[in-house]
Every structure is written in C-alpha cells, then in structure tokens.
C-alpha positions in Angstrom: 9.5 -28.3 13.7 10.2 -25.1 12.0 8.6 -21.8 12.8 6.3 -20.7 10.0 6.2 -16.8 9.8 2.8 -16.7 8.5 1.2 -19.2 11.0 -1.2 -17.2 13.1 -2.7 -20.0 15.1 0.3 -21.3 17.0 2.7 -18.2 17.0 2.6 -18.3 20.8 4.4 -21.6 21.1 7.5 -20.1 19.3 7.3 -16.8 21.0 10.6 -16.3 23.0 9.9 -12.8 24.0 7.2 -12.3 26.7 5.7 -9.1 27.4 3.4 -7.5 30.0 0.3 -5.7 29.2 -2.2 -5.9 26.5 -1.2 -8.5 23.7 -0.6 -7.4 20.2 -3.7 -7.4 18.0 -1.8 -8.7 15.0 0.9 -11.5 15.6 3.0 -10.6 12.5 5.6 -7.6 12.7 4.9 -4.6 11.1 7.2 -5.2 8.3 5.5 -8.5 7.5 2.0 -6.8 7.6 3.1 -4.0 5.2 4.5 -6.7 2.9 1.2 -8.8 3.0 -0.7 -5.5 2.5 1.4 -4.4 -0.6 0.9 -7.9 -2.2 -2.7 -7.8 -1.7 -3.0 -4.3 -3.2 -1.0 -5.5 -6.1 -3.2 -8.2 -6.5 -6.4 -6.0 -6.4 -4.9 -3.6 -9.1 -4.1 -6.5 -11.3 -7.8 -7.9 -10.9 -9.0 -4.3 -11.8 -6.8 -4.4 -14.9 -4.4 -1.6 -13.5 -0.8 -1.3 -14.4 1.8 0.6 -12.2 3.8 3.5 -13.5 6.1 5.3 -11.4 7.9 8.9 -12.1 9.7 11.5 -10.3 8.6 15.1 -10.4 9.6 18.3 -8.7 8.2 19.3 -5.3 6.4 22.2 -7.2 4.5 20.0 -9.6 3.7 17.5 -6.8 2.2 20.1 -4.9 0.1 21.6 -7.7 -1.0 18.1 -8.7 -2.2 17.7 -5.1 -4.0 20.9 -5.2 -5.6 20.3 -8.3 -6.8 17.0 -7.2 -7.9 18.3 -4.0 -10.1 21.0 -5.8 -11.4 18.3 -8.2 -12.3 16.0 -5.2 -10.5 13.2 -6.9 -7.3 11.4 -6.0 -3.8 12.3 -7.5 -3.7 9.1 -9.3 -7.0 9.7 -11.0 -6.0 13.3 -12.0 -2.6 12.2 -13.4 -4.6 9.4 -15.4 -7.0 12.2 -16.7 -4.3 14.5 -17.7 -2.6 11.6 -19.6 -5.6 10.4 -21.3 -6.5 13.9 -22.4 -3.0 14.4 -23.9 -3.4 10.9 -25.7 -6.8 11.9 -27.1 -5.5 15.2 -28.5 
C-alpha cells in the first residue's frame, strides 16, 4: 500500500518520525500547505475572472506604490489596476 501525501485520515499509520509534545495541527508539511493554498488562490482568481501579470520595478517605485495604496486605503494590486485602467482610458 503506497503512502498518499494528501491523505489526512491515515497519516499516522505511515508516520516514521514520532515526536513528543503537542501534535501538529496540520499533518501536511509547510511546503505542501503552501502549494495547496497557492492552487486554491489561483482557482479563486480564475473563478472571479482575474488574470495574473508579473512585472519587476525598482525599490523606489515599489515603495511609492505601497505608500499611495496605503494612503488610498486599497491594496497595491488594486492601485496598479486603477493606474493601468486610467492609462488605457486616456
């Protein structure tokens, strides 16, 4: 019987490392948790009709975007989307 990494029910049957103290609250490793969370985030974004764009900017521009987003009480992503939309509309 092979060990299934996503199996949350019988994980203790295959656990070779026994530890003392409080048991882990999540049987998956942190790496696996991050992978699952990222996959779920991508699926939520797709369901909301969002597309991913990545770009690299200087530290100064990054800081300025963060400050303006904070002052506007919106996320940096929302600020960048607004700026791009304004540029396209003009």
